[in-house]
Kinemage of the C-alpha trace (Angstrom):
@kinemage 1
@onewidth
@group {chain A} dominant
@subgroup {mainchain}
@vectorlist {calphas} color= white
{ca met a 1} P -0.017 -0.005 0.045
{ca val a 2} L 1.346 3.491 -0.904
{ca leu a 3} L -0.017 6.699 0.608
{ca ala a 4} L 0.806 10.176 -0.466
{ca arg a 5} L 0.226 13.543 1.234
{ca arg a 6} L 0.979 16.975 -0.362
{ca arg a 7} L 2.394 19.520 2.035
{ca pro a 8} L 2.944 23.267 1.695
{ca ala a 9} L 6.088 24.135 -0.347
{ca asp a 10} L 8.829 24.097 2.137
{ca gly a 11} L 11.818 23.244 -0.162
{ca his a 12} L 12.338 19.844 1.195
{ca gly a 13} L 11.011 18.235 -2.043
{ca leu a 14} L 9.723 14.648 -2.281
{ca arg a 15} L 10.330 12.435 0.757
{ca leu a 16} L 9.834 8.692 1.235
{ca gly a 17} L 8.699 7.022 4.412
{ca leu a 18} L 8.648 3.298 5.037
{ca ala a 19} L 6.416 1.454 7.519
{ca ile a 20} L 7.119 -2.200 7.401
{ca ser a 21} L 6.155 -3.638 10.669
{ca arg a 22} L 6.846 -7.041 12.351
{ca lys a 23} L 3.206 -7.898 11.699
{ca cys a 24} L 3.819 -7.490 8.015
{ca ala a 25} L 7.143 -9.376 7.970
{ca arg a 26} L 8.227 -11.460 10.971
{ca arg a 27} L 11.976 -11.593 10.110
{ca ala a 28} L 14.251 -8.597 9.809
{ca val a 29} L 15.659 -9.967 6.484
{ca ala a 30} L 12.234 -9.877 4.970
{ca arg a 31} L 11.435 -6.298 6.257
{ca asn a 32} L 14.791 -5.040 5.040
{ca arg a 33} L 14.303 -6.696 1.658
{ca leu a 34} L 10.922 -4.897 1.258
{ca lys a 35} L 12.424 -1.548 2.306
{ca arg a 36} L 15.339 -1.977 -0.130
{ca leu a 37} L 13.091 -2.831 -3.042
{ca ala a 38} L 10.692 0.111 -2.150
{ca arg a 39} L 13.619 2.595 -2.097
{ca glu a 40} L 15.078 1.217 -5.277
{ca ala a 41} L 11.732 1.444 -7.152
{ca phe a 42} L 11.133 4.944 -5.713
{ca arg a 43} L 14.523 6.258 -6.945
{ca arg a 44} L 13.984 4.647 -10.382
{ca asp a 45} L 10.337 5.902 -10.907
{ca his a 46} L 9.977 9.253 -9.198
{ca arg a 47} L 11.754 11.474 -11.707
{ca pro a 48} L 8.677 13.107 -13.438
{ca trp a 49} L 7.384 14.509 -10.121
{ca gln a 50} L 10.631 14.990 -8.277
{ca gln a 51} L 10.101 18.775 -7.899
{ca leu a 52} L 6.953 18.434 -5.952
{ca asp a 53} L 6.765 18.847 -2.157
{ca ala a 54} L 5.112 15.707 -0.928
{ca asp a 55} L 5.423 12.932 1.641
{ca val a 56} L 5.073 9.340 0.314
{ca val a 57} L 4.625 6.558 2.731
{ca val a 58} L 4.810 2.856 1.902
{ca ile a 59} L 2.887 0.676 4.322
{ca gly a 60} L 3.608 -3.030 4.248
{ca arg a 61} L 0.897 -5.569 3.689
{ca his a 62} L 0.832 -9.183 4.899
{ca gln a 63} L 1.228 -10.557 1.315
{ca ala a 64} L 4.275 -8.563 0.425
{ca pro a 65} L 6.985 -10.786 2.018
{ca leu a 66} L 5.575 -13.746 0.087
{ca ala a 67} L 5.878 -12.069 -3.378
{ca asp a 68} L 8.909 -12.456 -5.547
{ca arg a 69} L 11.114 -9.593 -6.657
{ca ala a 70} L 9.478 -9.163 -10.096
{ca thr a 71} L 5.985 -8.981 -8.637
{ca leu a 72} L 7.025 -6.400 -6.064
{ca ala a 73} L 8.870 -4.398 -8.761
{ca ala a 74} L 5.816 -4.359 -10.957
{ca ser a 75} L 3.506 -3.422 -8.050
{ca phe a 76} L 5.803 -0.544 -6.936
{ca his a 77} L 6.040 0.705 -10.604
{ca his a 78} L 2.312 0.691 -10.876
{ca his a 79} L 1.808 2.529 -7.622
{ca trp a 80} L 4.330 5.104 -8.536
{ca gln a 81} L 2.671 5.734 -11.864
{ca val a 82} L -0.776 6.245 -10.181
{ca leu a 83} L 0.750 8.359 -7.436
{ca gly a 84} L 2.573 10.485 -9.959
{ca gln a 85} L -0.718 11.225 -11.822
{ca arg a 86} L -2.435 12.106 -8.603
{ca leu a 87} L 0.220 14.331 -7.366
{ca cys a 88} L 0.676 16.198 -10.706
{ca ala a 89} L -3.111 16.765 -11.046
{ca pro a 90} L -4.197 20.267 -10.168
């Protein structure tokens, strides 16, 4: 799940927050994997709306640790595309 919140222009730009709890992924290895993949996808896909002032929060779901890398990458890419359209809309 990905949430976004626009904030007043304060010059900090786009920020990413990660909330992957132990309820989502029991083992630290799995939590760190999800965080790493989320950061990697964010860096790769956020270029078109990089200049916006917004906070983006990724919240882990129970199914996420079970998914393979390609499925997670596709999911993040889809979420970033939808999020970019919403953030850039007037």
